C-alpha angles and dihedrals in degrees: 000000000000116000134188112216099204126211139135132257094252093050097053111128095006098088099095091195092056100087094045092043095049091045092053092046091049090049090053092052100256119144107224132188120190105219138169115250092229099045102124092203096066116106100211093187091068088068125085089208140004121215115197103207112154108008087143097154097064096104091065091051103028097151091054091044094051090047090051092050093053090047094051094042087055096056107031144006120283112214087225110043113248091240092058092044087054092048093050094051087083105063091210085089085083092065090047091052091051091048088054090056098261111149101247142160107270103266129190125188111217125199121227110282092010114130129208131182113256110244121227111279093035135253140264111233121202134154114262093231147344115277119329093261087077089080090061092049093049096047092056 
């Protein structure tokens, strides 16, 4: 099996799971290439599977990322289905999972300019989604 372990240039060396994952895959006989999602020279069709791992810059280039995702999905198998990846681009999915009974880190979606008290122990703050045009993409 040939696998593309997908990252982005700025994330190289920052994914702490990468060395362990690559070693385990190699031990299982999987031929793995670490490639950047936005590298125009990559022939995605030559891979049996593509594993997006640390494509952390997609929010700044959402249109290009969505185009890449569609192009890859058309020629090979994504380890996470494209529909699931699109769904998870908006971090509000975490609230939906918790509401369905999936054990999850408590998550609160805060509207712009809304304030909340900071609980003991602190918080992790992240934008709920990439730019607002994501809502139009997800709704069809």
